[in-house]
N, C-alpha and C positions, 0 to 999 in steps of 0.2 A: 589526579589527572583531570582534565577537562571532562574525556566521555562520562566520568563519575557525577562533576557538576552538573551538566547539560542534562542527565538524566533524572537526578534529582531536581531540578528545575521543571522537568517535562512531568514528571510524579507529581506536582504541585498544581500545575498549572493542567494536570489530566484531573487533578481531583478537584481544584475549583471548577474547572466547566462541567464537569460530571452533577455536582451541585446546582451550577445556575442554569444550566441546561435540562436537566431533569426536573427543577420545579420551577421552569419558563422565569427565571428571574435576570438572565443577561438583557442588559440594557442596547440599545439599538447603537449608541456611541462604543460598545465594546463589541461589536461586529469584527472588528478586526483580529481580535483573537484565536476566533476559530482558523485562519489562515495562519498565523503563527502558534498555534498546534501542532499544523500539519510539516509547518517549516523545523520546527523543534525534533519531531518525530525523523523526520528526514535527515536532518543532519546527525541523529544520533545512527542512521543508517548509513549515511557518509563516514560517521569518527569510525563504525566498525570496520567498513572496506579498509579503513586505513591499518586499523588493529591486525585485520586476515591478512592482507596482500603487503602490508609495507608501505611507506611514503609515496612512494613514486608509483608504484602498478595500483594500489588503491587508490590513489588520486585520481589516475587517469581513468579507472571504472569507474568512478563516481560521476567523476565530469561526463565520463560519455553517456553513463544512463540519466544525469538530467536534462543533458542536451537533447540526446536521440530521442527521447520519450517529450520532450518539450516542442521540438520538430514535429513528432507524430502527431503529438495532439494539435498543433497549429494547423496542420494538416486537415485532420479530422471536422474540426470545427470550420474551417475555411473552405472545403471542398466536399467533405463527405468522407474523404479518404478514412478505407479500413472500418472506422468504427461505426459510421453512419453519420445524419446530418444533425447537428448539433451546434449552439451558440450557449457561450457564456456568457453570463450576466456582470454587473457590476458589484454583487453582492461578495465576490470573493477575491477582489481587487485586493492588493495592484495586479494589472494586467498589463502584459508585454505584447503586440501584436494580438490583442482580443482575447490572452492567454494567460490566467492567474499564474506569479509566479511559482504560488503552493504547490503546483502541480506537478513540476519538477521533482521535489522535495517530496511529494506524496509517493512516488514513485521509485525513489530512494528507499523510503520507507518499507515501500511492497517488494521492491527488492532483496532487501536485504534479510528482512524476516523470513521471507518464503525461500531464500535461500538454504539459509540454515533447516528450516523444518523440511526443505528437500533434500537435502543430502543427510539428517539424522534418517529420514526414512528410505532413503537410495545411498545409502554411505558410497556403493560404487561407483556414485555417477554417472556420465552417459544419459543417452539419451531417454532411458525412466526417470531419472532426475530431475532433466529438463520438461518431462510431463508435469511431473510431481509439482516443481516449482509454478511450472503455468496454471495447472490445478487451484494451486495454494493463491493463487493472484486473483484467479475467477471468484474462488470463495468471499474473498474481500472485497469485490467489485458488486457482488449479489446483493451485499446491505448498502455500500456505499454510494453505487449508484439511484438508488430509490430512495433514500435519504435526500442527497443531493438535491435529487431533480423535484421528487414530490412534495417535499421537506422543506428544506430551504431554499429552492428554486435557484442554485449556484451555478446550473447551465440548464437549457433547455431543448427537450427535443422537438425535431423537425419530423423525425421516421417516427414507426411507431412499432410495438410489439406486445405479445401478449402479456409479458410479464413486466407489470408495472408502466405501461406502453415504451418500455424501453423496449429496442430492436435487437435482435439476436445478434446482428452483428457486433455490436458492442463488447459482447461478450467474448467472441469468437475472436477481435480483434485483441481485446486483453487477452487471450492465450496466447496469439499468436506474436504480440510483441514480448510477454513474459518468457515465452519458453525460447524466441530468439536471443534474448539477454539472457538467459539460465546457461544456454548454451556457451558463451563467452565467457560467462566467469568458470563454468566448467575444464572450459578449454586452459584457462588461466591458472586453474587449481592445480591443473596437470602438469602444466608448463613452469610450474613451481613447487612441484611436488609434494604440495599440500596435503594434508589429512584432516580432514573435521573432529574436532572435538566434542566433550560436552561442557567445555569449561564456562567460565560466568559471562564471555561476550558472547556466547551462543544462547545459553539459556536467557539471557539478556533480550534478545532477538526476539525469542518466542515469548516470552511476557510480552513484550510489544505488541507482536501480531496479535495476542489474544485480547489485551488492551484495547487495540482500536476499534478491535470487531466488536468488542462487551457497548464501547462508545456509540459506536455508530447503531449495533442492535436496541441500545436501549434509548435513540431517540427514533428510531424507527417503529420501535413498539408505543413508544408516545404520540407519534403520528399516525397510528391506525394501520402500519405496513407489517402484519402479523406473521403474515407467510413470509414473508423475506426474514422476519428475525426470527423463526423458528427453525427455518431454510437453512441462514447462515449459521445458526447456533449447531447446530446437527451436524453439520460440515465437519465446522470447524473443529468440534468435540472430536469426530473419526479421524480426521487429517491429523491432529495432536497427539492424540495418543496413540497412531499407528506411528509418527516419528519418535516420540518418549519411548515406544517399547522397543525400538529397534534402534535409538541411539547409542553412538560408543562411549562405553563408559572406562 
C-alpha cells in the first residue's frame, strides 16, 4: 500500500532529520528537507482520511482542510486575521501568496492526528470531541510556534505576547480553526455511521502525533526553549495517556 511505503519513507526521513538537526549537521542546501518533512506528514494525514472516510469523502475532507487552513493562514499573514500579525520568511519556501505550501500539509497532519487522539478520548464524539481535538492541536503549536519563530525563523511575529513573544491570539486562533474542522469531521463520521477503532491506521496517527511533537521538543531544547519543551511534553503525555486509556478495544 502507498500508505505503508510513505510511512516508511517518513520514518527514514525522520531518523535522518533527528540526527542532522540534533547534531547541527544539516547543510544550508538541504534546508528544503524541513518542508518536505511536513509534506510527508501531511500526506500521511490525507491518506488516513482516505482510508477512514473512503475515496470521495476522504478526498473532499482532505482538500477542504488543506485549502481552508491555507486561506486562513494567508489572511492571517496578510492582515493579522484571527492569529495576529506575522509574516512568513523565505526559509520555508516554496511559498504561494506569501504562505509556504508546507503549511497546508502541516494542518492535514495536525487534524488527522488530533482527530484520532480526540476520538479515543471522547468516543461519543460531539462538542467534547471537538474541544479535545482543538486542545490537541494547541498542544502541538505550543512547541511548533516557538521553534519556528525563535529558532528557525520560518515566520516573524509583529505582535508580541508573554509566551516567547507570541501573541495569545495565535493559540486562540489555532483552537478556533481546529474546533471548527473537528466539528466538520464529527458530522461526517456521524453521516457515514463510522465508529473509531484502535486498529493500525489509528495507532499510526497517534504515533505520528507523538513523533512530530518529539522532533520539535528536541529542537526547542537545543534552542534553549526549555519551558516550551517541558510544557508540551507534559501536556502531550497527559492527553495521549487519557486517549490510550479510553481507546476502543
